[in-house]
N, C-alpha and C positions, 0 to 999 in steps of 0.2 A: 424404502421410499425416501427420496430427497425432499427435505422441507427446510425452508429458511424463515427467518424473521427479519423484517425490514422496515425502513422508512424511505421516503423518496426525497431526492435532492431536486428541487424544481428550478432553481436559479442561483446565481452567485450570491452567497450570503444566506441562503435559505435552505435548511435541512428539514423540510416538512413544516407543518403548521405549528409545531411546538418549539421551533427554533427561535432564539433570541436575535436581536438586531446585530448586524455586523458593525464592528468598529474598526476604524483605520488608526494604526499606530505609526507615527513618524516623529522625527526630532524637530524642535522649533528652530534650530540654527543650522539648517541643512546647507548643502552646496551641490553644484553640479558634479555628478560622478561619485557621490559618496557611496552609493550602492549598499545601503543599510539592509540587512537581511540575508547576507551570504551565509550566515549561520543563525540558528534560532532555537530557543527553548522556552517552555512554559511550565509552570507548576503553581497550581492554586491561584493566588492573586498576584503573581509576579511573572513577567515575561521579559526576555532579553533578546536583543537582536545584535549580531555582530556585523561590523563593517571593517574588514581587515585592511582596507586601503584608506580609512578615515582617520580623524584625529588631528592634533596639533593646530587647533583652531582653523581647521579646514584647509591647511596648506597641502600642496602636492607632495607626494612621496612621504606621507605621514605614517606613523607606526601602526595605526589601526585603533579601533575603539569598540566598546560594547555599550549599547544604549539600554537602559532599564526602564520598564513601565510597570505601574502598580494599579491594581483595581480597588476601588473604594467599596464601602458597604452597600452602595446603591448599584454596584455592578458596572460602574463607569471606569474605563481605563484612562490613564493620563501619564505623560512623560515624567520620570522621576530624576534620572541622572545619567551622565555618561562616564564610563570608566575607561581610563587609558593607562598604559604601563608607566610606573613611576620613573623608569629610566629609559623610556622609549626612544628609539632611533628610527631613522628613515627606513621604510619598508620592512619593519619587524613582522608585519602581518599578525598583529595582535587581534584576536577575534576570529581566527581561522576556523575553529570549532568551539562550541560551548556545551556545557552540561550543567543542569540545575536541579537541586533538590530543595527541601524545605529550609535547610540551613546553609548549604554550600553552593557556590558558583565556581566552576572551573573553566578557564579560558586558555586555549592554546595560543602561544606566541611562537609561530612557526620558525622565524628567523632570529630569535632573540640572541644577542651577543653576550655571552657570559665572559668573565675575565679570561683573557688569553685563549678564548675559544670562539672565534667568529662564526656567527650563524648557527650555533649548535641547537638552539631552541629551548623552550621551557613551557611549563604550565603554571599559570597564576591561579591561586585559590583565594576566594573572597568569602567572608562570612556575612550572612544577612542579619543585620541588627534591627530589623523591623521597618526602619524608614530609609536606610541606605546600606550599601555594601562596604565592608571594611576589609582592606587587604590583610591576608593572613599568612600566606606562604607562597614561595616560588619553588616549584618542583623541577629539578634538573635531571639530566640523563644519569642513570645509575652507573657505577663503575663496572668494568667487565665488558664494555662494548668496543668493538673495533670499527667504530663509525664516528665521523666527526660531527654528525648531525643527529639530534634526537629523532627527527622525522616523525613528529607526533601527528599522525594522520587522523586520529580519532580519540575521544575521551568519553568516559561514562562514569557515573556516580551511583552508589547505592548505600545510603546511610553514611557511615564514616569510612567507607572504602572507595577508592578511586582507581580506575584502570586507564592506562594510556596505551593505545595501539600504535606501534611504530613499524610501518610496512617496509621500510628500507633499512632498518636497524639489524645488526647481527651480533651475536654473542661470540666471545673468544674462548669460553670455557669448554667443558665437555659437550655442550650442546651445539658447538659451532658447526655449521653445515655449509658455509659459503656466504658470499656477500648477498645482501638483500633478502636474507631468509625471513626477516620480520620477527617481531617479538611483542609480548605484552609486558607491561611494567605495572606492578600493583603497589599501591601506597595505602597505608592504614593510619587513621588518626587515633593517637593514643590518649587523647584528652588534653594534650598540650601542643604537640607538633605532628606533622605528617611524616611518617617513616616509610622508606622504601622497604617492602617486605619480600619481594621476589620479582624476578624476570624469567620468562619462560618462552619457549618456541616449540616447534614440532620437528624433530630430527628426521622424520620420515619423508619430509616433503621434497628434499633436494633443492636445487637451484632453479628458479628463484621462488622461494616459499611466499614471501611478502605478506605473511599474515599480520593483521593489525590495521589494515586499511579501514576496517569498521570493527567496533567492539560493542558488546552489550554485557551487563553484569546483573545478576540477581542472586543475592546470598553468596553461596559457595560455588557458583557456576559462572564462568566467563565464556562468552562465545566470541571468537575472533574470525574475521573473514578477509579474504583477498579476492576481490572481484576480477582482478587482472591476472590471476593464476593461469598459466598457459599449458595446454596439452596439445601437441601436434600443431602448434601455430595458432590455436584458438584460445581466446580469453574465456575459458570455461568457468573459472571461479571455483572457490572451495570454502568450507567452513571447518574450523578446528574448535573443539569444545574442551575446555579445561575445568577441572574441579580441584578444590582445595583439599589437600590431604590432611590427616591428623597432625602431621608435623608442621603444617602451615605453609608448605610449598604447593605450587600449582602444577598439576600433572595433566597430560593429555588423556582424555577419556574416550573421545570418539572423533570421527572425522566424517563430514558429509560432503559427498562429491556432487558435482553439477548433474542435474537430470538431463542435460543436453551436452554430452561429451564431445560432440562434433560441431558445436556452434559457439559463437561469441555470446554466450548467455550471461556473462558477468554475474554469475551466481554469488550472492552475498552482498551485492551492492546496497541492498536494503535488508536490515534484519531487525527483529524485535523479540526480546525474551520476556516471557510472562510466566514466572514460576516454572512449571514442568511442561510448558509448551513454547515452541519457537516458530516464528514465521521468517522464512528466507525467500527473497525474490530472485528469480531468474529473469534477467532484464530483457534479453533479445531472443530468447529461445522460442521454439514452436512457431516458426514462420513469422517471427517479428512481433507476436502478440505479448509475450511474457507470461509469467505465472507466479503465483505465490505458493510455496510448499509449507505445510504445517506439520511440524514434528512434535512428538511427545516423548518425554523421558520415561524409560521403563524401570522396573525395580532393579535390574542389573546395571543401571546407570548408562545404558546405551540409549540413543535417540533414534526413533523409528518414524518413518513417514506415515502419517495418519490421513491426510487429506490434501487436496490442492484447490486453489481458487483461481479462476481465469476471468479475464475481462471479456466483454462481448463486443468490444470495439478495437480498432487498430490503435495500438499504444506504442509510442517510442519513449525510451527512458522510463519505463514503468518501474515504480518501486524504489526510487532513490531515497525515499523516506517512507517508513512503514511503522505502524503502531498496532500491537496486538494487546487487547485488554479483555480477558474473559471470552465472551461470545462475540466481540466486536473487533473487526479488522479494518483499519484505514490504510490506504495505499496512495501515496502521492507521487506524481511523475511530472516532469517538465515537458513531456511530449504528448499528453493526452489530447487526442483530436477525434472525438466520436463522430463528427459530422463530415469533416474534410481531412482525409488522411495526410494530405500534403501540408497541412497547417498544424504546427505543433505549438499549442498555446498553453498547455499545462492544466492540471486539475487534480482532483482527489476522487478516488473510488472507495465506496463503502461496501464491505462484505459482512454478513451476519451468519452465525452458526446456529443451526437448529436441526436436530435429528440426524447428525452426522454429516451434514453437507454445508459447505461454505458457498453462499450465493451472492452474486453482485446485485445489490438492490438499491443503489443510489450512486449519484455522480455529481460532483461539483465542478463545473467548467468555469474557468476564469474569464473575465470580460474580453471582448474581441480586441481591445486595444493592447492586450498583452500578447497577441499572436506574433509568431516569429521565433518562439523558443527562448528559453533562458536557462542555461545549464548551471546556474548557481542558485536557482530557486530553492527555498527551504520550507520545510513543514515541521511543526512540532505539535504534539498531542498531549492533552491531559484528560482526566476522567470525563469531563463534560464540556470541553472546549478544545478548539483547534486553532493553531496559529499558522497562517499561510503568508509567507514572506515573499516579497517581490523586489529584488534589488534594482530592477529597471524601472520602478514606479517613478513617474514624474508628477510632482505635486508641489504646491506652495511656491510656484514660480521657478522651481529647480528641475533640471533634467537628470533623470536617473539618480535621484536622491535616495530612493528606496524606502521601504516601510513594510508593514504587514497588516493583514486583516485578522481580527479575532472573531471566530464564529462559534456560537454556543451550540452544542449538539443537543438533540431532543431528549426529553426525559423518558420517553417510552416509544415503542414501535406501534404504529397504528395497524399493521398487518399481522394477523395471528399466524401460528404455525400449522393450523388445521388445514388439511387438504379439503377443497370444496368440491361439491358436485359428485356425480357418479361417473367413473371411467367407462369408456365405450370399448367393448370387445367387438371389433368389426369382422375379421375373417371368420367364416363358419362354413359348415357343410353346405348350407343353403346359399351362401354368398362368399365363395372363395376369392382369393386374390387373382388377378387377371392372367398371370403366366406361371402359376405354380409357386409363387413367391410368398407363401404364407409364413408368418413369423413363428418362432418358437414360443415367445411370450404372447399370450392372447391379448394383452393390453397394448401391444405395439401395433403400428400400422404395417402394411405390406413391406416386405424386405426391400431395401434400397441397395445402392452400390457399396455401402459399408458392410453388408452381410447381415444387417439387423434392420428392424423396423424403427420408425420414429414415433414419438408421442408428445403430446402437450398436456400439461396439467396445471393446476393453479391452487393457491392457498389463500385463506382469508375469506372474504365475502364479496359476492357480486353486487356491490352497492351502486345504486343509480346516481346518488348525489355526492359521494365522497370517494377518496382514494383509499381502498380497503382490500385490494387483492393484488397478487403478483402471478404472472404466467411464467412457466418454465418449459422450454423446448429442449429435447434431447434426442440422440440417435440420428441426427441429421448428417448429411455429407459435410465435411469441413468447409467453412467459409461460404456456404451456399446462401442464396437469397430465398426468403420465404415470406408468406403472407398469412396473417392470422385471420381466419374466417369465422363469422358468427351467423348461424342459421336460427333466427328467432322461431321459437316453438311454443304454441299455445298448449295449455294443459291437456286438451283432448286430441292433440295431433300425434300421429305415429311417424316414426322415422324409418326409412328404407335405405339400406346400403346399395350403392350403384358404382360400377366400375368407372374410374376417372383416372386417366394416365396409367401409371404403374400401381395405383392404389385403389382404395375404396373411399367414396364420399358418402357420408350419412345424409341422404337427401330428404327434405321435408316436402309434403304436398303443397304446391302453390307458393313456396317460399324459396327464393334464390339466396345463395350465400352472399353476405356482405363482408367485404374485405376491410378490416378495421385497423390493421397495423402492418407495416413493412419492416423487416429486420434482416440482418445478416448474421449467420451463425459464426461462432468462433472456430478456432482450429480444432477444438474437441467436438464439434458438432452440437454445441449447446448455445442457448440464448435465453435471456430474461427480459421481461417487459412488465412494467407497472402501468396499467391504463389510467389516464387522468380522469378526474371528475368532469362530467360534461352534461349539457342539457339533453335529457333523453328524448328520443324520437320514436314513438310507437312502442315504448317499453314502459311497463308499470310494475309495481311490486307483485310478485307471483308469476310474472312471465318467465318462461324457461328459455334458455339459450343453449345451443349446441355449438361447441367450439372445436375446430380442427385447424390444421396448418397445411397449406399448399406450398410445396417447395420444389426448387429446381434440382434435377438429378440426371445430368446428361449421360452418366455411365450406368444408369439403372438397368435392372435385369430384363425389363419388357421393351426397352428402347424408345419410350415416348418422351423421355427427358424431364418428366415431372412425377411427383408422387404426393400422397397425402399422409400426414401423421395422424395416428389415432388420438382422439380427444376426450372430451367429457361433456356431460349435460349438467348445467347448474341453474339455480333459480335466483332471480334478481330480488334484492331487498331494497328498502329505501336508502 
């Protein structure tokens, strides 16, 4: 049985009733076009926003900057400082990507000019001294590369270990496989300096491998991705997993291929590594919806697919930013448009794991004035807070100065994992499906065009006055439209199944069904819905309700074009 735990996202800045106030972060000395927030990171009481085109007292063609914000004991965020490269030059693109831990801040300077090496690039490392960041090191491309540019596409930190992903870098030693093969570069802090400990790639990939466009690190595991990896002309994407050997070198352990080999899925555009579980996003697969694949590490050190999470709305650029923490999965995309597919305004989806199933149970949509898309929008997540950056934000009299919102995540989920009510077994010898389309599973409705029956179930409580339950629909035709129906049933009333379309409707004497929600199923034939709290009409504690779903099915076996999902009977509580 699929069960989830959830909270609801009701509006921008609100993640349920337990969420804290949203705070806007921006710099006091902004300028038009600064575009603060093209990169972002947050850890505990420190947040950083990159603006790779800012700096130099706001002069054009500046080297870039990183703005630092700190949270006080009262939970209020304020601007702390701006960091610029000590020898910055025009268009260095300092702040291209950032990574943050309790002690360290790493900043990619994509076009940094080293002595006699124009535009080769570097990574600046700063130490947090409590009230400000102090420059510590500048990491440069390691020897052995046959490439004039570091091509530092990504950076990640874990304790005193740092990894740089270089998607266009290639090695010239025994691992050389051709230009743009990509590589990871690992640096370890020995207590005094950062030492380059290893560089590695995957010799199986061929040209162009390009690994390192995204990297994640946790302990002795590094995950490197290339969302632009091509197979037969499609940007299918791939993931390569490295582990540290006893000798201290990093070796390829596994490789994860795109679940959509014939589509531009851009698999690995977003990744998050949490111990022995890994979330990887396929961005455009499955008819444009995208999906998140959850993998677990096995005792044999191989990674195996364990689950998948899908949106229930049309999503473009899903998962450019993703964070997996235990039972919580947050997925950010700059093209989330649940109401209007043609308007890509950006947002965040929340999935929760309970009972082996990852369910979409919340969504944060950005305000309407951000509509139109923003392909450099950034997200960053911490244990109980989220940083949502908008480089195109206009505020303080400046156009596209940029900034970010901090949203505190709720402390607990108001909806339990318990399935509510009693499932309905509709087809029977006394009341068979209309054209011999009885399902194999008695808890499913009559068989539809997919070859199985659909059903709707819920978890939590049918509360009259509060948000306390979530509906889940499954077994539906892909992308179909449906209606959730409620037949109010008094305790002494009986229900009788009756043929309706290609299915059976559990009909009550003298009570017509009330359609209470319209939805569209995703490409997997699933949908979720969290009913809002509302003023009850004719419902009181103890009232029973029967819930089913009416849905379109033009290719159904009986030819009526519609069918009913099997449902459940539940009792309302206060």
